[in-house]
C-alpha positions as CSV (number, residue, x, y, z in Angstrom):
1,M,21.2,-25.1,46.9
2,A,21.2,-25.3,42.9
3,E,17.5,-26.4,43.0
4,G,16.5,-23.2,44.9
5,G,18.5,-20.8,42.6
6,T,16.6,-22.3,39.6
7,L,13.4,-21.9,41.2
8,S,14.2,-18.2,42.0
9,K,15.1,-17.7,38.3
10,F,11.9,-19.1,37.3
11,V,10.1,-16.9,39.7
12,V,11.9,-13.9,38.4
13,R,11.1,-14.7,34.8
14,C,7.5,-15.2,35.4
15,A,7.5,-11.9,37.1
16,L,9.0,-10.0,34.6
17,C,6.8,-11.5,31.9
18,L,3.8,-10.2,33.8
19,A,5.4,-6.9,34.3
20,C,6.0,-6.8,30.6
21,G,2.7,-8.2,29.3
22,V,4.2,-10.9,27.2
23,S,4.0,-14.6,28.2
24,A,6.9,-16.6,29.0
25,E,6.4,-18.9,26.2
26,A,6.4,-15.9,23.6
27,A,9.2,-14.2,25.4
28,E,11.3,-17.4,24.8
29,K,10.0,-17.7,21.3
30,W,11.2,-13.9,20.6
31,S,14.6,-14.6,22.1
32,T,15.0,-17.9,20.2
33,L,14.4,-15.8,16.9
34,A,17.2,-13.4,17.9
35,D,19.5,-16.5,17.8
36,T,19.2,-16.4,14.1
37,V,21.0,-13.1,13.8
38,S,24.1,-13.4,11.6
39,A,27.5,-11.9,12.3
40,E,28.4,-12.3,8.8
41,N,25.6,-10.4,7.3
42,I,26.2,-7.5,9.6
43,R,30.0,-7.6,8.5
44,R,28.8,-7.8,4.9
45,H,26.8,-4.7,5.2
46,T,29.3,-2.8,7.1
47,V,32.0,-3.4,4.8
48,I,29.8,-1.9,1.8
49,L,28.4,1.2,4.0
50,G,31.5,1.9,5.7
51,G,34.1,1.6,2.6
52,D,35.7,4.3,0.8
53,A,33.6,3.8,-2.3
54,L,30.8,5.4,-0.4
55,E,33.3,8.4,0.7
56,G,31.7,8.8,4.1
57,R,27.9,8.9,3.2
58,A,27.6,12.9,3.6
59,P,24.1,13.9,3.3
60,G,23.6,15.4,-0.5
61,S,26.8,13.9,-1.7
62,R,27.3,11.1,-4.0
63,G,28.2,8.6,-1.2
64,G,25.2,9.6,0.6
65,G,22.8,8.7,-2.1
66,L,24.4,5.5,-2.9
67,A,24.4,4.4,0.5
68,A,20.5,5.2,0.7
69,G,20.0,3.5,-2.5
70,Y,21.9,0.4,-1.1
71,I,19.6,0.4,1.9
72,A,16.4,0.6,0.0
73,G,17.8,-2.0,-2.4
74,E,18.2,-4.6,0.5
75,L,14.8,-3.5,2.0
76,E,13.1,-4.4,-1.3
77,K,15.0,-7.6,-1.9
78,L,13.8,-8.7,1.8
79,G,10.3,-7.9,0.9
80,V,10.0,-5.3,3.4
81,E,7.1,-2.9,2.8
82,A,8.0,0.7,1.5
83,F,7.0,3.3,3.9
84,G,8.1,6.6,2.3
85,D,7.2,9.3,0.0
86,D,4.7,8.1,-2.9
87,G,5.1,4.3,-2.2
88,S,8.9,4.5,-2.2
89,Y,11.3,3.8,0.4
90,F,12.7,7.5,0.6
91,Q,11.5,10.4,2.6
92,Q,13.2,13.4,1.1
93,V,14.3,15.9,3.7
94,P,14.9,19.5,2.3
95,L,18.4,20.7,3.7
96,V,20.5,24.0,3.4
97,G,24.1,23.7,3.5
98,S,26.2,26.4,4.5
99,T,30.2,26.5,4.3
100,P,31.8,29.6,5.9
101,L,34.6,31.1,3.8
102,S,37.9,32.9,4.7
103,G,36.2,36.2,4.0
104,S,34.2,35.9,7.0
105,R,35.1,38.8,9.5
106,L,34.9,38.8,13.3
107,T,36.0,41.9,14.8
108,V,36.8,42.8,18.4
109,S,36.4,46.4,19.4
110,A,37.7,48.0,22.4
111,F,38.8,51.6,23.5
112,G,38.8,52.6,20.0
113,E,40.8,50.0,18.6
114,H,39.8,47.0,16.3
115,R,40.9,43.8,15.8
116,T,39.8,41.4,13.0
117,L,40.0,37.8,14.0
118,T,40.9,35.0,11.6
119,L,38.6,32.2,10.9
120,S,39.8,28.7,12.0
121,E,42.8,30.2,13.8
122,D,41.1,32.3,16.2
123,Y,37.5,31.3,16.1
124,L,35.0,28.8,14.6
125,L,31.6,29.1,13.7
126,H,28.8,27.0,15.3
127,T,26.1,28.7,13.5
128,T,26.4,29.8,9.7
129,G,24.3,31.7,7.2
130,A,22.3,34.9,7.3
131,Q,21.3,34.4,10.9
132,T,24.8,35.3,12.0
133,W,24.8,38.9,10.7
134,L,25.9,41.3,13.4
135,P,26.9,44.6,11.4
136,R,27.5,47.2,14.3
137,P,29.9,46.7,17.3
138,T,27.6,45.2,20.1
139,P,28.7,45.2,23.9
140,A,29.6,41.9,25.2
141,V,28.5,40.4,28.9
142,F,30.3,37.5,30.4
143,V,27.7,35.2,31.6
144,G,29.7,32.2,33.5
145,Y,28.6,28.9,32.1
146,G,25.5,30.6,30.3
147,I,23.1,28.3,32.2
148,V,19.6,28.8,33.7
149,A,18.6,25.6,35.4
150,P,15.6,26.3,37.8
151,E,15.5,22.7,39.0
152,F,18.9,23.2,40.5
153,D,18.2,26.9,41.8
154,Y,21.1,28.3,39.3
155,S,21.0,30.9,37.1
156,D,24.2,32.7,35.4
157,Y,21.9,35.4,34.0
158,A,20.2,36.6,37.3
159,D,22.4,39.7,37.9
160,V,22.9,40.9,34.3
161,E,20.8,42.1,31.6
162,V,21.8,40.8,28.2
163,R,19.0,41.7,25.8
164,G,20.5,43.1,22.4
165,K,24.1,42.1,23.8
166,V,26.7,39.5,23.0
167,V,27.0,37.0,25.6
168,V,30.2,35.1,26.4
169,F,30.2,31.7,28.4
170,L,32.7,29.0,29.4
171,A,32.1,25.5,28.2
172,G,30.6,23.0,30.8
173,E,28.8,23.4,33.8
174,P,29.1,23.6,37.7
175,S,31.0,20.7,38.9
176,S,29.6,18.5,41.8
177,D,29.9,15.1,43.4
178,D,26.0,15.2,44.5
179,P,24.2,13.2,41.9
180,G,21.2,15.6,42.8
181,Y,23.1,18.8,41.4
182,F,23.8,18.7,37.8
183,A,23.9,14.8,37.9
184,G,27.4,14.8,39.9
185,P,30.3,13.9,38.0
186,E,28.2,13.2,34.8
187,P,27.5,15.9,32.1
188,T,23.8,17.2,31.7
189,V,22.0,18.8,28.7
190,Y,23.2,22.0,30.3
191,S,26.7,21.4,29.1
192,A,26.1,21.1,25.5
193,I,26.6,24.4,23.4
194,E,23.1,24.1,21.8
195,S,21.5,24.4,25.2
196,K,23.5,27.2,26.0
197,V,22.6,29.0,22.9
198,R,19.0,28.3,23.2
199,I,19.3,30.0,26.8
200,A,21.0,33.0,25.2
201,L,18.2,33.5,22.7
202,S,15.6,33.1,25.2
203,R,17.1,35.8,27.2
204,G,17.2,38.2,24.1
205,A,20.9,37.9,23.3
206,V,21.8,38.5,19.7
207,A,25.0,36.3,19.7
208,S,26.9,33.8,21.6
209,V,30.5,33.1,22.1
210,L,31.9,30.0,23.9
211,I,35.2,29.5,25.4
212,P,36.5,26.1,25.8
213,A,38.7,26.8,28.9
214,G,40.5,25.0,31.5
215,A,39.7,21.3,31.7
216,D,37.1,21.3,28.6
217,E,40.1,22.8,26.5
218,E,42.0,19.7,27.0
219,R,39.0,17.6,26.4
220,L,38.1,19.9,23.1
221,R,41.7,20.5,21.8
222,W,41.6,23.1,19.4
223,A,42.9,20.9,16.3
224,R,40.1,18.6,17.1
225,L,37.6,21.4,17.2
226,Q,39.1,22.8,13.9
227,R,38.5,19.3,12.1
228,E,34.8,18.8,13.6
229,Y,33.9,22.5,12.3
230,A,35.7,22.1,8.7
231,F,32.7,20.2,7.5
232,E,29.6,21.9,5.8
233,H,26.9,23.1,8.4
234,L,23.5,21.9,7.5
235,G,20.0,22.9,8.8
236,L,16.3,22.0,7.9
237,A,15.1,24.3,5.2
238,S,12.2,25.1,7.6
239,S,14.3,25.5,10.8
240,V,13.6,28.3,12.9
241,P,16.4,30.8,12.8
242,S,19.1,31.0,15.7
243,H,21.8,33.8,16.1
244,L,25.8,34.1,15.6
245,A,27.3,31.4,17.9
246,V,31.2,31.5,18.1
247,I,33.9,29.1,19.5
248,L,36.5,31.5,20.6
249,H,40.2,30.0,21.1
250,P,41.2,30.6,24.5
251,R,44.3,32.3,23.7
252,V,42.1,35.2,22.1
253,A,39.6,35.0,24.8
254,K,42.1,36.4,27.1
255,T,41.8,39.8,25.3
256,L,38.2,40.1,26.1
257,F,38.8,40.3,29.8
258,A,42.1,42.5,29.7
259,E,40.4,45.6,31.3
260,A,37.4,43.8,32.7
261,L,36.4,43.6,36.4
262,F,38.2,40.1,36.5
263,D,40.7,39.0,33.9
264,F,40.7,35.8,32.2
265,D,42.8,34.0,34.7
266,Q,40.9,35.3,37.6
267,V,37.8,33.9,36.1
268,L,39.5,30.4,35.6
269,S,40.3,30.6,39.3
270,M,36.8,31.6,40.3
271,K,35.7,28.5,38.1
272,R,37.8,26.2,40.1
273,R,36.6,27.7,43.4
274,Q,33.0,27.4,42.1
275,V,32.2,31.1,42.6
276,L,31.9,32.3,39.0
277,R,30.2,35.7,38.7
278,S,28.7,37.3,35.7
279,F,29.7,40.9,34.5
280,H,30.0,43.3,31.8
281,L,33.0,43.2,29.5
282,P,34.8,46.3,27.9
283,V,34.5,44.9,24.5
284,S,32.0,45.0,21.5
285,L,31.8,42.3,18.7
286,S,30.6,42.6,15.0
287,F,30.7,39.9,12.3
288,E,30.1,39.9,8.6
289,G,29.9,36.4,7.1
290,D,31.1,35.0,3.9
291,F,29.4,31.8,3.0
292,R,28.7,29.2,0.3
293,V,25.3,28.2,0.4
294,R,23.4,25.3,-1.4
295,S,19.9,23.7,-1.0
296,F,19.3,20.2,-1.7
297,L,17.3,16.9,-0.8
298,A,18.6,14.1,1.2
299,A,16.6,10.9,2.1
300,N,15.4,9.2,5.1
301,V,14.9,5.4,4.3
302,I,11.8,4.0,5.8
303,G,10.4,0.5,5.6
304,R,7.9,-1.2,7.7
305,I,6.9,-4.8,8.7
306,P,3.3,-5.0,9.6
307,G,2.3,-6.5,12.8
308,S,-0.1,-9.7,13.2
309,G,-2.5,-8.1,15.8
310,Q,-5.9,-7.1,14.6
311,R,-6.2,-4.1,17.0
312,Q,-2.4,-3.4,17.8
313,R,-1.1,-3.6,14.1
314,D,-1.9,0.0,13.6
315,E,0.5,0.8,16.6
316,T,4.2,0.8,15.6
317,V,7.6,0.5,17.2
318,V,10.4,2.8,15.3
319,V,13.6,1.3,15.2
320,S,16.0,3.9,14.2
321,A,19.7,4.1,12.7
322,H,21.4,7.0,11.2
323,Y,23.4,5.9,8.0
324,D,25.0,9.3,7.4
325,H,28.4,10.4,8.3
326,L,30.7,13.4,7.6
327,G,32.1,12.5,4.1
328,R,35.3,13.9,3.1
329,G,37.2,16.3,5.2
330,P,40.7,17.5,6.5
331,A,43.3,14.9,5.7
332,V,44.6,13.1,8.8
333,D,47.8,11.0,8.0
334,G,46.9,11.2,4.4
335,D,43.3,10.1,4.7
336,S,40.5,12.6,4.0
337,I,37.6,10.1,4.0
338,Y,35.6,9.9,7.3
339,N,34.0,6.5,7.0
340,G,32.0,6.2,10.1
341,V,32.4,2.6,10.3
342,V,31.3,2.5,14.0
343,D,29.4,5.7,13.6
344,N,27.1,4.4,12.4
345,A,27.6,1.9,9.3
346,I,27.5,-0.9,11.6
347,G,24.4,0.2,13.3
348,S,22.8,0.7,9.8
349,A,24.1,-2.9,9.0
350,G,22.6,-4.3,12.1
351,L,19.1,-2.8,11.3
352,L,19.2,-4.5,7.7
353,E,20.1,-7.8,9.5
354,L,17.1,-7.1,12.0
355,A,15.0,-6.7,8.9
356,R,16.3,-10.0,7.3
357,T,15.6,-11.9,10.7
358,L,12.0,-10.5,11.1
359,M,11.2,-11.3,7.5
360,A,12.3,-14.9,7.8
361,A,10.3,-15.5,11.0
362,P,7.4,-17.9,11.1
363,E,5.4,-15.4,13.1
364,R,5.3,-11.7,13.5
365,P,4.5,-9.7,16.9
366,R,1.4,-7.9,17.2
367,R,2.7,-4.5,16.5
368,T,4.0,-3.4,13.4
369,I,7.7,-2.5,13.3
370,T,9.2,0.5,11.4
371,L,12.8,0.7,10.3
372,L,13.9,4.1,9.9
373,F,17.6,5.0,8.4
374,T,18.1,8.4,9.0
375,T,20.1,11.1,7.2
376,A,21.8,14.3,8.7
377,E,22.0,12.9,12.2
378,E,25.6,14.3,12.5
379,E,24.3,17.9,12.2
380,G,21.6,17.8,14.7
381,N,19.3,14.7,14.2
382,L,17.8,16.6,11.2
383,G,16.6,13.4,9.7
384,A,14.8,12.1,12.7
385,R,13.2,15.7,13.5
386,F,11.8,15.7,9.8
387,F,10.3,12.4,10.3
388,L,8.7,13.4,13.5
389,D,7.6,16.6,11.7
390,H,6.2,14.6,8.9
391,P,5.3,11.1,10.3
392,P,3.8,8.5,8.0
393,V,1.6,7.9,10.8
394,S,0.1,9.7,13.6
395,L,2.5,10.2,16.5
396,S,0.1,9.0,18.8
397,K,0.5,5.3,17.1
398,I,4.1,5.4,17.4
399,V,4.4,3.7,20.7
400,A,8.2,3.5,21.4
401,N,11.7,4.3,19.8
402,I,14.6,1.9,20.0
403,N,17.4,3.9,18.8
404,V,20.6,2.0,17.2
405,D,23.8,4.1,17.4
406,G,26.6,1.9,17.0
407,L,26.9,-1.9,17.9
408,A,29.5,-3.6,20.1
409,F,32.6,-4.3,17.9
410,R,35.4,-5.2,20.6
411,D,34.7,-8.0,22.8
412,P,31.9,-10.2,23.6
413,F,30.0,-8.9,26.9
414,A,28.2,-10.0,30.0
415,D,25.9,-6.7,30.4
416,V,24.2,-4.1,28.7
417,V,23.1,-0.4,29.7
418,G,20.1,1.4,28.6
419,I,20.4,5.2,28.1
420,G,17.2,6.4,29.2
421,A,15.7,3.2,30.3
422,E,14.9,4.6,33.8
423,L,12.6,7.1,32.4
424,S,9.9,4.7,31.0
425,D,8.3,1.2,30.9
426,L,11.3,0.6,28.3
427,G,13.5,-0.3,31.2
428,R,11.5,-3.2,32.4
429,H,11.4,-4.7,28.9
430,L,15.1,-4.2,28.5
431,H,15.6,-6.0,31.9
432,R,13.5,-8.8,30.4
433,A,15.4,-9.0,27.3
434,A,18.9,-8.9,29.1
435,E,17.6,-11.8,31.4
436,L,16.5,-14.0,28.4
437,R,19.9,-13.4,26.8
438,G,21.9,-14.3,29.9
439,L,23.1,-10.8,30.5
440,E,22.9,-8.2,33.1
441,L,21.2,-4.7,33.0
442,S,23.8,-2.3,34.5
443,R,23.5,1.4,35.2
444,P,24.9,3.5,32.6
445,T,26.8,6.1,34.6
446,E,30.4,4.9,33.6
447,L,29.4,4.9,30.0
448,A,27.7,8.3,30.0
449,V,30.6,9.8,27.7
450,G,29.9,12.7,25.2
451,H,27.4,11.7,22.4
452,E,26.2,8.8,24.6
453,A,24.2,11.0,27.0
454,F,20.4,10.5,26.4
455,E,20.2,14.2,25.1
456,R,22.9,13.7,22.7
457,S,21.2,11.2,19.8
458,E,18.1,10.6,18.1
459,Q,16.3,9.1,21.0
460,A,16.2,12.4,22.5
461,V,14.2,13.8,19.6
462,F,11.6,11.0,19.9
463,A,11.4,11.8,23.7
464,E,11.0,15.5,22.9
465,A,8.0,14.4,20.8
466,G,6.5,12.4,23.8
467,I,7.5,9.0,22.7
468,P,9.2,6.5,25.0
469,A,12.8,5.9,23.7
470,V,16.0,4.3,24.6
471,L,19.6,3.6,23.3
472,V,21.0,0.5,24.4
473,N,24.7,0.0,24.5
474,E,27.1,-3.0,26.0
475,G,28.2,-2.6,29.3
476,L,31.7,-2.8,30.8
477,S,31.6,-6.6,31.7
478,W,33.8,-7.8,28.7
479,R,35.1,-11.5,28.2
480,H,38.7,-10.7,27.7
481,H,39.2,-7.3,29.4
482,S,38.6,-6.0,33.0
483,R,35.8,-3.2,33.4
484,D,38.9,-0.4,33.9
485,E,40.4,-1.8,30.6
486,A,37.3,-1.9,28.8
487,L,36.4,1.8,29.9
488,E,39.9,2.9,28.9
489,M,39.6,1.4,25.6
490,I,36.2,3.3,25.0
491,V,37.7,6.4,26.0
492,E,40.8,6.1,23.8
493,W,38.3,5.1,20.9
494,F,36.5,8.4,21.4
495,R,39.9,10.2,21.6
496,T,41.4,8.8,18.6
497,R,38.8,7.5,16.2
498,Y,35.4,9.3,17.0
499,H,34.7,11.8,14.0
500,A,38.2,10.7,12.4
501,P,39.2,9.2,9.4
502,S,40.5,6.1,11.5
503,D,36.9,5.1,12.1
504,D,37.4,2.8,9.3
505,L,37.5,-0.7,8.3
506,D,41.2,-1.0,9.1
507,Q,40.4,-0.7,12.8
508,P,39.9,-4.1,14.9
509,L,36.1,-5.2,14.5
510,N,34.7,-8.2,16.3
511,F,31.4,-9.0,14.5
512,S,30.4,-11.7,16.9
513,A,30.3,-9.1,19.6
514,S,28.0,-7.1,17.2
515,R,25.8,-10.1,16.6
516,D,25.4,-10.5,20.5
517,H,24.4,-6.8,20.6
518,L,21.7,-7.2,17.9
519,A,20.5,-10.1,19.3
520,V,19.5,-8.4,22.7
521,L,18.2,-5.4,20.6
522,T,16.0,-7.9,18.6
523,T,14.8,-9.3,21.8
524,L,13.8,-6.1,23.2
525,I,12.2,-4.8,19.9
526,L,10.2,-8.0,19.7
527,L,9.1,-7.8,23.4
528,V,8.0,-4.1,23.0
529,A,6.1,-4.9,19.7
530,D,4.2,-7.8,21.3
531,T,3.4,-6.5,24.7
532,D,-0.2,-6.0,25.7
533,L,0.0,-2.3,26.8
534,A,2.3,0.2,25.1
535,P,5.2,1.6,27.3
536,K,4.5,4.7,29.1
537,W,6.7,7.2,30.7
538,K,7.4,7.2,34.5
539,P,5.4,9.7,36.7
540,G,7.1,12.9,37.0
541,V,9.3,12.5,33.7
542,P,9.0,15.9,31.8
543,Y,8.6,13.9,28.4
544,A,5.3,12.3,29.8
545,Y,3.7,16.1,29.6
546,R,5.0,16.2,26.0
547,R,3.2,13.1,25.1
548,L,0.0,14.7,26.8
549,L,0.5,17.9,24.5
550,M,1.1,15.7,21.5
551,L,-2.3,13.7,22.3
552,A,-4.1,16.9,22.8
553,D,-2.9,18.4,19.7
554,E,-4.0,15.4,17.6
555,E,-7.3,15.3,19.2
556,R,-7.8,19.0,18.2
557,H,-7.1,18.4,14.7
558,R,-9.4,15.6,14.1
């Protein structure tokens, strides 16, 4: 029985090697190299990047500049080739920062009466700056969840005209137990406010108002939202303007529906019964903003490790990790530094340790590996977007992105999940890497929480550019905790520490787990960098069409 099991494992390994285009000998070699990853080095970099001295590493701040300088200095010491502007490690990203001030005035008008709302207490601004100007009272329309999803034959805009109007919508999306309809119990991209605002813009609306109602209100408690939106709003200097986007306190939202076809309680009842309707509201909104605005540069840090293949060294695998966090903000229990240790000092530390491991290796994979430490991820993946708009190599030469947004820090684990692995050949490579490390590859459904969904982090930006991408996290099979306990600990961390000052060095950190996570990532990166054929999107995946468009665009400009 044991002999048969060993033979089966051997056959599986050989099959995986053939599928991945890397010989069994080479795959074992890369996995052995991953054994040299050091937990102590990850700890050392994390302590520096996540310490109070760097003040939370906000873009355009003293701490953000110190973090970029530290990363560049470490890459230089390791001998990693600079790949930024003018032969440096830095790619300067032009940003515009905007902070709403108390003089901002959002006014609700109805039946000749006007009520001016108070910033932070009554509403929060999702967008800022000149794009938010709405000088005249503008009629409002309720549009359910504010979603148009043709693939689900769903539209909240089907029965109303909103051009030139303010649209009001609920947080979330239609609930379902059917994975084929809005992904069942898991959130889709349509639940994100950014998606709702884009849809509103495409319909000609001049402003968007989101109401975090019902179950979403509990998940997005107002105090938490106040803290999230207390920070400076950032945008690329070259970004396309949006429009006024407001998050309205549910207490205030009730007044919008007071004399409407349905009152707010009836709307929530329709939501629970899955029979939401869109209808005009008997109110108008206007907005005059008062902002403190600044323009500044923040740096992506980029290095590369050239590949060994004569032909394939011109292709590159981009391994990304954002080094920024929120900086200083509202104090919680007397602490105003949002250190972002797990999000993402530890991921940046892992990328530095990956660089050391690769530079110390006796051999290199055939493709070049580009190490990308991005700025301004927390404000919409701005550093990654700028990198792809101004790439140091043509986008067609970037064959894959492996994003590192955190490392395991609680407990050794027996499985990993690949967010987006099912969309491309990267899933096969991850399966092979997990098998080499003695791990299982699990489905990510139980871990698709908040920002971990594929569309919510930098891998999605690469995918939008047509580049196969994946985010790899530890699974729920932990050594010292049950699956239910592991899931409960993850949810509790997001509830109490995510984007809070308590994501600091005082929380329990298990760097042995971080090392194991980085070891499987290192194996995956080396397999992808050494495979015969570049990863491809699976047939029917929308991102495959994006790659065809990108290749056609490059061909036109040659």
